[in-house]
C-alpha positions as CSV (number, residue, x, y, z in Angstrom):
1,M,110.4,54.8,71.0
2,S,111.4,53.0,74.1
3,D,110.7,53.3,77.9
4,T,114.3,52.3,78.6
5,P,116.6,55.2,79.5
6,W,119.3,55.8,77.0
7,T,122.9,55.4,78.2
8,P,125.4,57.5,76.2
9,P,128.1,55.4,74.6
10,A,131.8,56.1,75.4
11,I,132.2,57.7,72.0
12,W,129.5,59.5,70.1
13,T,128.9,58.6,66.5
14,W,126.7,60.4,64.0
15,N,123.3,58.8,63.3
16,T,122.1,60.5,60.1
17,A,118.6,59.3,60.6
18,S,118.1,61.3,63.8
19,G,116.9,64.8,64.2
20,G,113.3,64.7,63.1
21,K,111.8,66.9,60.5
22,F,115.0,69.0,59.9
23,A,117.6,66.2,60.2
24,S,119.0,66.9,56.8
25,I,120.2,70.4,57.7
26,N,122.5,69.3,60.5
27,R,125.8,67.5,60.5
28,P,128.8,67.3,62.8
29,V,131.3,68.8,60.3
30,A,131.6,72.1,58.5
31,G,132.5,73.0,55.0
32,A,131.0,72.7,51.5
33,T,129.5,69.4,50.3
34,H,129.2,70.5,46.6
35,D,130.1,73.3,44.2
36,R,127.5,75.9,43.7
37,V,128.1,79.5,42.7
38,L,125.7,82.0,44.3
39,P,123.6,84.1,42.0
40,V,124.2,87.9,42.0
41,G,121.6,90.4,41.2
42,R,121.8,94.1,40.3
43,H,121.4,95.7,43.7
44,P,124.1,96.8,46.1
45,L,123.0,94.3,48.7
46,Q,122.8,90.5,48.0
47,L,120.9,88.5,50.7
48,Y,120.9,84.7,50.8
49,S,118.2,83.6,53.2
50,L,115.0,81.9,54.1
51,G,111.8,83.3,55.8
52,T,112.6,81.9,59.2
53,P,112.6,84.3,62.2
54,N,116.4,84.8,61.7
55,G,115.9,85.6,58.0
56,V,112.9,87.9,58.7
57,K,115.1,90.1,60.9
58,V,117.2,91.2,58.0
59,T,114.4,91.6,55.4
60,V,112.4,93.7,57.9
61,M,115.5,95.8,58.5
62,L,116.0,96.3,54.7
63,E,112.4,97.2,54.1
64,E,112.5,99.7,57.1
65,L,115.6,101.4,55.6
66,L,113.9,101.6,52.2
67,A,110.8,103.1,53.8
68,L,113.0,105.8,55.2
69,G,114.2,106.6,51.7
70,H,117.6,104.9,51.8
71,A,117.9,103.9,48.1
72,G,121.3,102.3,48.8
73,A,119.4,99.6,50.8
74,E,117.9,98.1,47.7
75,Y,118.5,94.4,47.7
76,D,118.1,91.1,46.0
77,A,116.9,88.4,48.3
78,W,117.8,84.9,47.0
79,L,116.1,81.9,48.4
80,V,118.3,79.3,50.1
81,K,116.5,75.9,50.4
82,I,118.1,74.6,53.6
83,G,116.1,71.4,53.3
84,D,117.9,70.7,50.1
85,G,121.3,71.5,51.6
86,E,121.9,74.6,49.6
87,Q,123.6,76.2,52.6
88,F,126.4,73.7,52.1
89,G,127.2,74.9,48.6
90,S,130.7,76.3,48.0
91,G,129.4,79.8,47.3
92,F,127.3,80.0,50.4
93,V,130.1,78.7,52.6
94,E,132.4,81.4,51.2
95,V,129.9,84.0,52.5
96,N,129.1,82.1,55.7
97,P,131.5,79.4,56.9
98,N,128.9,78.4,59.5
99,S,126.4,77.4,56.7
100,K,123.4,79.2,58.4
101,I,121.0,81.7,56.9
102,P,120.9,84.7,56.6
103,A,124.1,85.7,54.9
104,L,124.7,89.1,53.3
105,L,127.1,90.2,50.6
106,D,127.5,94.0,50.6
107,R,128.7,94.9,47.1
108,S,128.2,98.7,47.4
109,G,132.0,99.4,47.8
110,P,135.1,98.6,45.8
111,E,135.4,95.2,47.4
112,P,132.5,93.0,48.5
113,I,132.0,92.6,52.2
114,R,130.6,89.4,53.6
115,V,128.5,89.6,56.8
116,F,127.0,86.6,58.5
117,E,125.0,86.1,61.7
118,S,121.7,88.1,61.8
119,G,122.8,90.4,64.6
120,A,126.0,91.3,62.8
121,I,124.0,92.1,59.7
122,L,121.6,94.3,61.5
123,V,124.5,96.3,63.1
124,H,126.3,96.5,59.8
125,L,123.2,98.0,58.1
126,A,122.4,100.3,61.0
127,E,125.9,101.8,61.0
128,K,126.0,101.9,57.2
129,F,122.8,104.0,56.9
130,G,122.8,105.7,60.3
131,A,119.4,104.3,61.3
132,F,117.8,102.3,64.1
133,L,120.9,102.3,66.3
134,P,121.2,105.2,68.8
135,A,124.3,107.3,68.8
136,A,124.3,108.4,72.5
137,P,126.4,106.0,74.5
138,A,123.8,105.0,77.1
139,A,121.0,104.5,74.6
140,R,123.4,102.6,72.2
141,A,124.5,100.3,75.0
142,E,120.8,99.6,76.0
143,C,119.9,98.8,72.4
144,L,122.9,96.5,71.8
145,S,122.3,94.8,75.1
146,W,118.8,93.8,74.0
147,L,120.0,92.9,70.5
148,F,122.5,90.5,71.9
149,W,120.0,89.3,74.5
150,Q,117.9,88.1,71.6
151,M,120.9,86.4,69.9
152,G,121.8,84.5,73.1
153,S,118.2,83.7,74.2
154,A,116.4,82.6,71.0
155,P,118.3,79.3,70.5
156,F,116.5,78.1,73.7
157,V,113.2,79.0,71.9
158,G,114.0,77.6,68.5
159,G,116.5,74.9,68.9
160,G,115.1,74.0,72.3
161,F,111.4,74.5,72.7
162,G,110.5,74.6,69.0
163,H,112.5,71.6,68.1
164,F,111.2,69.3,70.9
165,Y,107.6,70.6,70.8
166,A,107.1,70.8,67.1
167,Y,109.7,68.9,65.1
168,A,111.4,66.1,67.1
169,P,110.4,62.6,66.0
170,E,108.8,61.9,69.3
171,K,107.3,64.0,72.2
172,L,109.5,63.8,75.2
173,E,108.3,65.3,78.5
174,Y,111.5,66.4,80.0
175,P,112.9,68.5,77.2
176,I,109.5,70.0,76.4
177,N,109.0,71.0,80.0
178,R,112.6,72.3,80.3
179,Y,112.4,74.5,77.3
180,A,108.8,75.6,77.8
181,M,109.8,76.9,81.2
182,E,112.7,78.8,79.7
183,T,110.6,80.2,76.9
184,K,108.0,81.4,79.3
185,R,110.7,83.0,81.5
186,Q,112.0,84.9,78.4
187,L,108.4,86.0,77.5
188,D,108.0,87.3,81.0
189,V,111.3,89.2,80.8
190,L,110.0,91.1,77.8
191,D,106.5,91.5,79.2
192,R,107.9,93.2,82.3
193,L,110.2,95.4,80.3
194,L,107.4,96.5,77.9
195,A,105.2,97.5,80.8
196,T,107.6,100.4,81.3
197,R,108.4,101.5,77.8
198,R,107.0,101.6,74.3
199,H,109.8,99.8,72.6
200,V,112.4,97.3,73.7
201,A,115.2,99.8,74.1
202,G,113.1,102.8,75.1
203,D,110.8,105.2,73.3
204,D,112.3,104.7,69.8
205,Y,112.1,101.8,67.4
206,T,115.5,100.2,67.0
207,V,117.4,97.2,65.7
208,A,116.5,95.6,69.1
209,D,112.8,95.6,68.1
210,I,113.7,94.4,64.6
211,A,115.7,91.5,66.0
212,I,113.3,90.5,68.7
213,W,109.9,90.7,66.9
214,P,110.3,87.8,64.5
215,W,110.9,85.5,67.4
216,Y,109.1,86.8,70.4
217,G,106.5,89.1,68.8
218,Q,105.3,86.2,66.6
219,M,105.5,83.9,69.5
220,A,103.3,86.2,71.5
221,Q,100.8,86.4,68.6
222,G,100.6,82.6,68.6
223,L,102.3,82.3,65.2
224,L,105.2,80.0,66.0
225,Y,105.1,76.3,66.4
226,G,101.3,76.2,67.0
227,A,102.2,76.7,70.6
228,G,100.1,79.8,71.6
229,E,97.6,77.9,73.7
230,F,100.3,75.6,75.2
231,L,102.3,78.6,76.4
232,Q,99.3,80.8,77.3
233,V,100.7,83.7,75.4
234,E,97.6,85.8,75.9
235,Q,98.8,86.5,79.5
236,Y,101.7,88.6,78.3
237,T,99.6,91.7,77.7
238,H,102.4,94.2,77.4
239,L,104.4,92.0,75.1
240,R,101.3,91.4,72.9
241,R,100.7,95.2,72.8
242,W,104.2,95.7,71.4
243,A,104.0,92.7,69.1
244,D,100.8,94.0,67.5
245,E,102.2,97.5,67.1
246,V,105.4,96.4,65.5
247,G,103.6,93.8,63.4
248,A,101.4,96.5,62.0
249,R,104.3,98.5,60.5
250,P,104.2,98.3,56.7
251,A,107.9,97.5,56.4
252,V,107.5,94.6,58.9
253,Q,104.5,93.2,57.0
254,R,106.6,93.4,53.8
255,G,109.8,92.0,55.3
256,R,108.1,89.0,56.8
257,R,106.9,87.9,53.4
258,V,110.3,87.9,51.7
259,N,111.9,84.4,51.2
260,R,108.8,82.9,52.7
261,T,107.8,79.5,51.2
262,F,105.2,78.3,53.7
263,G,101.8,79.3,55.0
264,D,99.2,81.3,53.1
265,P,100.3,81.6,49.5
266,A,99.3,85.3,49.5
267,D,102.0,85.9,52.2
268,Q,104.8,84.2,50.2
269,C,107.4,86.0,48.2
270,P,110.1,83.4,47.7
271,E,112.6,85.8,46.1
272,R,112.6,89.6,46.1
273,H,114.6,91.4,43.4
274,D,112.5,94.6,43.1
275,A,110.1,96.4,45.4
276,A,107.3,95.5,43.0
277,D,107.8,91.8,43.7
278,L,105.9,92.4,47.0
279,D,103.1,94.2,45.3
280,R,102.2,91.6,42.7
281,P,99.1,89.5,43.4
282,G,100.0,86.3,45.2
283,A,103.6,87.5,45.7
């Protein structure tokens, strides 16, 4: 650490030692670093993921579809160890050229369909099964607007606030203040919205709730980055009401445990290949 302000060089070069706790998952080039064939299970849907908020969106969606009785939503959830660079394996890059979890391979038809980016996966599944995405034009537009609000807003929370507050190699006042301000603004956006309606897009539970809860619901419950007190999340009473209601859904409780490898061991289910995997003691 230094009190001397940093002056950017004329040409940026990659310092592989930078980046803090998760330095090994980022690099300035794309593509595979090694050959690795992805495993394939017996279910129609093959998910390659990790129990981060972005991964939780998809496993919650799949568990919600199964809870509705959609047998075609059965899935294998394979753990991708991003700290070990598994997202840069050739098989994963074939499914997601951007090397980010989650990635889905839909093998239910004659030809496999790859879907990457969590929002795209949610829309694919919602349209495939006719669930959690309104059909009426106005309601659909409202739902998709909030879904894509989450996709555009959460990087300020995760890559911005979360990185500098919890993971960066040193605490820096400017970026923490900058991203804490933006995180609190976003929490206030949701709090004001949820003062007027039960769920994010209206009365009904939709993909907007499924996408937003892993980030902002868990943030409001003080479950992300150990930052609940710092951000005074208890003041967002309407958001917390919604967060608790959604968090109590059985499918949400099941989905948030899939591909989870941290926290209470009782909440961890590193891989899910059958519904019973979530019912076994310690799974």
